[in-house]
ROTOR-700377 format. One record per residue: x, y, z of N, C-alpha, C in turn. Coordinates in nm, 4 decimals. Example, Ala and Ser with C-alpha at 12.3 -4.5 7.8 and 13.67 -1.06 7.14 Angstrom:
<atoms>
+----------+----------+----------+----------+----------+----------+----------+----------+----------+
!      nc1 !      nc2 !      nc3 !     cac1 !     cac2 !     cac3 !      cc1 !      cc2 !      cc3 !
+----------+----------+----------+----------+----------+----------+----------+----------+----------+
!   1.3190 !  -0.5690 !   0.7800 !   1.2300 !  -0.4500 !   0.7800 !   1.3200 !  -0.3300 !   0.7800 !
!   1.2850 !  -0.2250 !   0.7080 !   1.3670 !  -0.1060 !   0.7140 !   1.2900 !   0.0030 !   0.7870 !
+----------+----------+----------+----------+----------+----------+----------+----------+----------+
</atoms>
This chain:
<atoms>
+----------+----------+----------+----------+----------+----------+----------+----------+----------+
!      nc1 !      nc2 !      nc3 !     cac1 !     cac2 !     cac3 !      cc1 !      cc2 !      cc3 !
+----------+----------+----------+----------+----------+----------+----------+----------+----------+
!   0.9661 !  -1.8634 !  -1.9436 !   1.0354 !  -1.9696 !  -1.9840 !   1.0923 !  -2.0019 !  -1.8103 !
!   1.0909 !  -2.0981 !  -1.7788 !   1.1948 !  -2.1735 !  -1.6773 !   1.3295 !  -2.1644 !  -1.6989 !
!   1.3700 !  -2.1508 !  -1.7831 !   1.5020 !  -2.1492 !  -1.8097 !   1.5629 !  -2.0467 !  -1.8886 !
!   1.4872 !  -1.8976 !  -1.9139 !   1.5340 !  -1.7715 !  -1.9335 !   1.6212 !  -1.7354 !  -1.8533 !
!   1.7600 !  -1.6663 !  -1.8640 !   1.8358 !  -1.5965 !  -1.8623 !   1.7690 !  -1.4883 !  -1.7228 !
!   1.7215 !  -1.4350 !  -1.7467 !   1.6355 !  -1.3581 !  -1.6096 !   1.5828 !  -1.4374 !  -1.5084 !
!   1.5245 !  -1.5672 !  -1.5536 !   1.4732 !  -1.6233 !  -1.4449 !   1.6058 !  -1.7054 !  -1.3545 !
!   1.6964 !  -1.7504 !  -1.3914 !   1.8239 !  -1.7813 !  -1.3368 !   1.9081 !  -1.6914 !  -1.2674 !
!   1.9040 !  -1.5582 !  -1.2862 !   1.9268 !  -1.4322 !  -1.2478 !   1.8571 !  -1.4264 !  -1.0987 !
!   1.7112 !  -1.4583 !  -1.1400 !   1.6202 !  -1.4374 !  -0.9937 !   1.6603 !  -1.5328 !  -0.9351 !
!   1.6704 !  -1.6580 !  -0.9443 !   1.7283 !  -1.7727 !  -0.8742 !   1.8036 !  -1.7755 !  -0.7958 !
!   1.9214 !  -1.6740 !  -0.8504 !   2.0793 !  -1.6761 !  -0.7855 !   2.0134 !  -1.5802 !  -0.6846 !
!   1.9561 !  -1.4438 !  -0.7458 !   1.9320 !  -1.3740 !  -0.6272 !   1.8583 !  -1.4275 !  -0.4792 !
!   1.7637 !  -1.5074 !  -0.5108 !   1.6894 !  -1.5534 !  -0.3868 !   1.8045 !  -1.6389 !  -0.3249 !
!   1.8372 !  -1.7322 !  -0.3886 !   1.9486 !  -1.8268 !  -0.3265 !   2.0843 !  -1.7323 !  -0.2513 !
!   2.0909 !  -1.6190 !  -0.2652 !   2.2408 !  -1.5510 !  -0.2692 !   2.1993 !  -1.4229 !  -0.1870 !
!   2.1000 !  -1.3493 !  -0.1502 !   2.0548 !  -1.2208 !  -0.1279 !   1.9053 !  -1.2927 !  -0.0212 !
!   1.8398 !  -1.2997 !  -0.0734 !   1.7037 !  -1.3250 !  -0.0073 !   1.7332 !  -1.4054 !   0.1054 !
!   1.7866 !  -1.5365 !   0.1053 !   1.7951 !  -1.6553 !   0.1647 !   1.9341 !  -1.6358 !   0.2891 !
!   1.9785 !  -1.5047 !   0.2703 !   2.0973 !  -1.4996 !   0.3657 !   2.0192 !  -1.3771 !   0.4636 !
!   1.8989 !  -1.3815 !   0.5013 !   1.8456 !  -1.2997 !   0.6188 !   1.7278 !  -1.3605 !   0.6493 !
!   1.6906 !  -1.3374 !   0.7784 !   1.5479 !  -1.3604 !   0.8475 !   1.4418 !  -1.3068 !   0.7279 !
!   1.4283 !  -1.2014 !   0.7211 !   1.3276 !  -1.1259 !   0.6424 !   1.3093 !  -1.1976 !   0.5108 !
!   1.4399 !  -1.1800 !   0.4419 !   1.4177 !  -1.2716 !   0.2975 !   1.3921 !  -1.3929 !   0.2822 !
!   1.4242 !  -1.4763 !   0.3979 !   1.3872 !  -1.6202 !   0.4348 !   1.2115 !  -1.6373 !   0.4218 !
!   1.1786 !  -1.4964 !   0.4921 !   1.0135 !  -1.5166 !   0.5460 !   0.9376 !  -1.5253 !   0.4082 !
!   0.9935 !  -1.4028 !   0.3238 !   0.9394 !  -1.3806 !   0.2083 !   0.9434 !  -1.5051 !   0.0651 !
!   1.0811 !  -1.5541 !   0.0972 !   1.0711 !  -1.6637 !   0.0186 !   0.9589 !  -1.7683 !   0.0708 !
!   0.9676 !  -1.7950 !   0.2001 !   0.8760 !  -1.8792 !   0.2272 !   0.7091 !  -1.8587 !   0.1981 !
!   0.6726 !  -1.7137 !   0.2261 !   0.5356 !  -1.6449 !   0.1817 !   0.5375 !  -1.7030 !   0.0123 !
!   0.6066 !  -1.6888 !  -0.0458 !   0.6202 !  -1.6853 !  -0.1827 !   0.5610 !  -1.8210 !  -0.2502 !
!   0.6635 !  -1.9378 !  -0.1901 !   0.6359 !  -2.0879 !  -0.2308 !   0.5444 !  -2.1298 !  -0.1561 !
!   0.4806 !  -2.0653 !  -0.0307 !   0.3663 !  -2.1169 !   0.0197 !   0.2355 !  -2.1052 !  -0.0327 !
!   0.2521 !  -2.0739 !  -0.1924 !   0.1217 !  -2.0436 !  -0.2699 !   0.0781 !  -1.9265 !  -0.3490 !
!   0.1707 !  -1.8176 !  -0.2223 !   0.1109 !  -1.6963 !  -0.2555 !   0.1835 !  -1.6120 !  -0.4023 !
!   0.2592 !  -1.6501 !  -0.4093 !   0.3255 !  -1.6082 !  -0.5350 !   0.2315 !  -1.6491 !  -0.6448 !
!   0.1982 !  -1.7371 !  -0.6641 !   0.0871 !  -1.7988 !  -0.7744 !  -0.0415 !  -1.7737 !  -0.7617 !
!  -0.0975 !  -1.7356 !  -0.6422 !  -0.2178 !  -1.6524 !  -0.6229 !  -0.2005 !  -1.4939 !  -0.6808 !
!  -0.0960 !  -1.4444 !  -0.6558 !  -0.0913 !  -1.3051 !  -0.6873 !  -0.0583 !  -1.2727 !  -0.8014 !
!   0.0185 !  -1.3900 !  -0.8988 !   0.0506 !  -1.3686 !  -1.0611 !  -0.1066 !  -1.4190 !  -1.1103 !
!  -0.1721 !  -1.5165 !  -1.0241 !  -0.3595 !  -1.4667 !  -1.1035 !  -0.4079 !  -1.3939 !  -1.0840 !
!  -0.4247 !  -1.3254 !  -0.9961 !  -0.4571 !  -1.2215 !  -0.9534 !  -0.4268 !  -1.1127 !  -1.0621 !
!  -0.2621 !  -1.1016 !  -1.0423 !  -0.2680 !  -0.9836 !  -1.1568 !  -0.2928 !  -1.0425 !  -1.2864 !
!  -0.2929 !  -1.1246 !  -1.3623 !  -0.3369 !  -1.1693 !  -1.4798 !  -0.4648 !  -1.1690 !  -1.4896 !
!  -0.5692 !  -1.2085 !  -1.4095 !  -0.7183 !  -1.2116 !  -1.4425 !  -0.7743 !  -1.0910 !  -1.4073 !
!  -0.6760 !  -1.0038 !  -1.3168 !  -0.7966 !  -0.8422 !  -1.2483 !  -0.7350 !  -0.7302 !  -1.2924 !
!  -0.5740 !  -0.7269 !  -1.2791 !  -0.4704 !  -0.6408 !  -1.3121 !  -0.3977 !  -0.6107 !  -1.4146 !
!  -0.4026 !  -0.6606 !  -1.5485 !  -0.3128 !  -0.6688 !  -1.6526 !  -0.2517 !  -0.5947 !  -1.6771 !
!  -0.3163 !  -0.4388 !  -1.6378 !  -0.2439 !  -0.3180 !  -1.6548 !  -0.1121 !  -0.3184 !  -1.5861 !
!  -0.0766 !  -0.4154 !  -1.4773 !   0.0068 !  -0.3691 !  -1.4061 !   0.1669 !  -0.4518 !  -1.4560 !
!   0.1080 !  -0.5723 !  -1.5303 !   0.1933 !  -0.6721 !  -1.5623 !   0.3387 !  -0.5601 !  -1.5990 !
!   0.3122 !  -0.5026 !  -1.7384 !   0.4823 !  -0.4319 !  -1.7429 !   0.5400 !  -0.3499 !  -1.6670 !
!   0.4707 !  -0.2733 !  -1.5381 !   0.5269 !  -0.2373 !  -1.4235 !   0.6301 !  -0.3615 !  -1.3477 !
!   0.5567 !  -0.4801 !  -1.3150 !   0.5959 !  -0.5631 !  -1.2710 !   0.7373 !  -0.6045 !  -1.3484 !
!   0.7332 !  -0.6212 !  -1.4539 !   0.8328 !  -0.6802 !  -1.5542 !   0.9357 !  -0.5956 !  -1.5189 !
!   0.8881 !  -0.4429 !  -1.5549 !   1.0154 !  -0.3796 !  -1.5367 !   1.1161 !  -0.3463 !  -1.3837 !
!   1.0346 !  -0.3988 !  -1.3043 !   1.0647 !  -0.4008 !  -1.1553 !   1.1911 !  -0.5065 !  -1.1632 !
!   1.1064 !  -0.6302 !  -1.2406 !   1.1946 !  -0.7321 !  -1.2006 !   1.3231 !  -0.7240 !  -1.2983 !
!   1.2945 !  -0.6377 !  -1.4168 !   1.4162 !  -0.6365 !  -1.4859 !   1.4932 !  -0.5545 !  -1.4065 !
!   1.4812 !  -0.4610 !  -1.3424 !   1.5404 !  -0.3792 !  -1.2898 !   1.6170 !  -0.4480 !  -1.1777 !
!   1.5853 !  -0.5325 !  -1.1067 !   1.6473 !  -0.6289 !  -0.9865 !   1.7480 !  -0.7171 !  -1.0731 !
!   1.7144 !  -0.7518 !  -1.1629 !   1.8126 !  -0.8299 !  -1.2680 !   1.9122 !  -0.7855 !  -1.2619 !
!   1.8846 !  -0.6372 !  -1.3701 !   2.0192 !  -0.5525 !  -1.4023 !   2.0775 !  -0.5469 !  -1.2761 !
!   2.0460 !  -0.4370 !  -1.1677 !   2.1273 !  -0.4150 !  -1.0621 !   2.2074 !  -0.5564 !  -0.9960 !
!   2.1236 !  -0.6519 !  -0.9734 !   2.2196 !  -0.7814 !  -0.9087 !   2.3385 !  -0.7819 !  -1.0111 !
!   2.3198 !  -0.8210 !  -1.1269 !   2.4068 !  -0.8260 !  -1.2176 !   2.5410 !  -0.7326 !  -1.2255 !
!   2.5237 !  -0.6275 !  -1.1893 !   2.6136 !  -0.5167 !  -1.2151 !   2.6789 !  -0.5290 !  -1.0922 !
!   2.6103 !  -0.5459 !  -0.9671 !   2.7116 !  -0.5737 !  -0.8650 !   2.7754 !  -0.6796 !  -0.8536 !
!   2.7333 !  -0.8065 !  -0.9195 !   2.8013 !  -0.9420 !  -0.9232 !   2.9053 !  -0.9038 !  -1.0010 !
!   2.8888 !  -0.8246 !  -1.1434 !   3.0334 !  -0.7765 !  -1.2155 !   3.1187 !  -0.6764 !  -1.1410 !
!   3.0612 !  -0.6157 !  -1.0639 !   3.1633 !  -0.4938 !  -0.9824 !   3.2661 !  -0.5864 !  -0.8852 !
!   3.1876 !  -0.6812 !  -0.8280 !   3.2526 !  -0.7930 !  -0.6976 !   3.3490 !  -0.8399 !  -0.7490 !
!   3.3480 !  -0.8826 !  -0.9192 !   3.4574 !  -0.9935 !  -0.9375 !   3.5858 !  -0.9315 !  -1.0144 !
+----------+----------+----------+----------+----------+----------+----------+----------+----------+
</atoms>
């Protein structure tokens, strides 16, 4: 869901963390070049067993980022 809270947090992370240095910007550029969609298609079609691990990783990023934002405010 593009409007899910977690998606909003990840967008915020992209804009406020990844886009703040050259390596992060390159990663975002790579992701939006179509690589992100190709990787998602590959995982969905060939390696579905990875989906729970990927979700846990993204949940970890969301939780960690939200905690850091809370600590700085």
